[in-house]
C-alpha positions in Angstrom: 0.0 0.0 0.0 1.5 3.3 -1.0 1.3 6.6 0.9 -1.6 8.0 -1.2 -3.8 5.0 -0.5 -3.0 5.1 3.2 -4.0 8.8 3.4 -7.2 8.2 1.4 -8.2 5.3 3.7 -7.5 7.4 6.8 -9.4 10.3 5.4 -12.4 8.1 4.5 -12.3 6.5 8.0 -12.3 9.9 9.7 -15.3 11.0 7.6 -17.1 7.8 8.5 -16.4 8.3 12.2 -17.6 11.9 12.0 -20.8 10.8 10.2 -21.4 8.2 12.8 -21.0 10.6 15.7 -23.3 13.2 14.1 -25.9 10.5 13.3 -25.9 9.1 16.8 -26.5 12.6 18.2 -29.4 13.0 15.8 -30.9 9.6 16.6 -30.9 10.1 20.3 -32.2 13.6 20.2 -35.7 14.1 21.7 -37.8 17.1 22.3 -39.7 18.2 25.4 -43.4 17.3 25.2 -45.5 20.3 24.2 -48.5 21.5 26.3 -51.0 20.3 23.6 -49.4 16.8 23.6 -49.6 16.6 27.4 -53.3 17.6 27.3 -53.9 15.0 24.6 -52.2 12.4 26.9 -54.6 13.2 29.7 -57.6 13.3 27.4 -56.8 10.0 25.7 -59.3 7.2 26.6 -56.7 4.8 28.1 -57.7 1.3 29.0 -56.2 -1.2 31.3 -55.0 -4.6 30.0 -58.3 -6.1 31.1 -60.3 -3.6 29.0 -61.5 -1.3 31.8 -61.2 2.5 31.3 -58.3 4.1 33.2 -59.2 7.1 35.4 -56.8 9.8 34.2 -58.4 12.3 36.5 -56.5 10.6 39.3 -53.3 11.2 37.4 -53.6 15.0 37.4 -52.0 17.1 40.1 -49.2 14.5 40.5 -45.7 14.2 39.3 -46.2 11.7 36.5 -43.6 9.4 35.2 -44.9 8.1 31.8 -43.0 5.2 30.4 -43.8 4.0 26.9 -42.6 0.3 26.6 -43.3 -3.0 24.9 -42.9 -6.6 26.1 -40.7 -7.4 23.1 -38.3 -4.5 23.9 -35.3 -5.8 26.0 -34.3 -2.4 27.5 -37.9 -1.8 28.4 -38.1 -5.0 30.3 -34.7 -4.4 31.9 -35.8 -1.0 33.4 -39.2 -2.2 34.7 -37.9 -3.5 38.1 -36.3 0.0 38.7 -39.4 1.8 37.7 -41.5 -0.5 40.0 -39.1 0.0 43.0 -39.1 3.8 42.6 -42.9 3.9 42.1 -43.3 2.3 45.5 -40.6 4.5 47.1 -42.2 7.8 45.8 -45.8 6.9 46.1 -46.4 8.9 49.3 -44.8 11.9 47.7 -47.5 12.5 45.1 -45.5 10.8 42.3 -47.2 8.3 40.0 -45.7 6.0 37.5 -47.8 4.9 34.4 -46.7 2.4 31.8 -48.0 2.8 28.3 -47.8 -0.6 26.6 -47.2 -0.3 22.9 -48.4 -3.9 22.3 -51.6 -5.8 22.1 -53.7 -6.2 25.2 -53.2 -10.0 25.2 -49.4 -9.7 24.9 -49.4 -7.2 27.8 -51.6 -9.4 30.0 -49.4 -12.4 29.4 -46.2 -10.4 30.0 -47.6 -9.0 33.3 -48.3 -12.5 34.6 -44.6 -13.2 34.6 -43.4 -9.7 35.3 -45.9 -8.0 37.6 -45.5 -4.3 38.5 -47.3 -2.3 41.1 -47.8 0.9 39.0 -50.7 1.3 36.5 -50.2 -0.1 33.0 -52.5 1.0 30.2 -52.8 -0.1 26.5 -51.2 2.3 24.1 -51.3 0.4 20.8 -50.8 2.5 17.6 -52.4 5.6 19.3 -49.9 5.4 22.1 -47.0 5.2 19.7 -48.3 8.3 17.9 -48.7 10.1 21.2 -45.1 9.3 22.2 -44.0 10.9 19.0 -46.1 14.0 19.7 -44.5 14.1 23.2 -41.0 14.4 21.8 -40.1 10.9 20.7 -38.9 11.9 17.3 -37.5 8.4 16.5 -40.6 6.4 17.7 -38.2 4.1 19.6 -38.7 2.4 22.9 -38.4 2.8 25.8 -39.4 6.4 26.1 -40.0 8.2 29.4 -41.7 11.6 29.9 -41.8 13.3 33.3 -44.8 15.7 33.8 -44.8 17.9 36.9 -47.8 18.4 39.1 -48.9 21.5 37.1 -49.2 19.4 33.9 -46.0 20.6 32.2 -43.4 18.2 30.7 -40.0 18.8 32.3 -37.9 15.8 31.1 -37.8 13.2 28.4 -35.5 10.2 27.9 -35.2 8.0 24.8 -33.7 4.7 25.8 -33.3 2.9 29.1 -33.4 5.3 32.0 -31.1 4.7 34.9 -32.1 4.9 38.6 -29.8 7.9 39.1 -31.3 9.8 36.2 -34.8 9.1 37.3 -34.2 10.1 40.9 -32.6 13.3 39.9 -35.5 14.2 37.5 -38.2 13.3 40.1 -36.4 15.5 42.7 -36.4 18.4 40.3 -40.1 17.9 39.7 -41.0 17.8 43.4 
């Protein structure tokens, strides 16, 4: 290999690296949920996995941790024990966790038999996926978490698995 070929290969490699870094920044970028999207979230006729309507009026006035997930999503499943633990820990502090299952009711029911959680789970389906996009999930990927303060304003979003430390910090800033 001569010097010219080596310089060309190094140049192409640097360009590819730069393109990868810029692309990863774009892919992981999310926006903060707008006020109309938060209102649409509360107005949506959510149903529990057993087909009963969810009472979203009980969600208002609380710090709400909204987690869009699916049973077929490994990072979603991995973060559920942390979400469940923190939901119990912060329950007395006016913090409520809600899981929006982007899956069929039957898949969600089956999944919850083997992986029960104490926080409310509702069926999102296609409408839930669209709503997550309206709430800042530009990629439509899962898991996606939105934190809404007690005044109904979105204050934090996270695309991808959320850590316990990130979640604690965001909840504290919302309280």
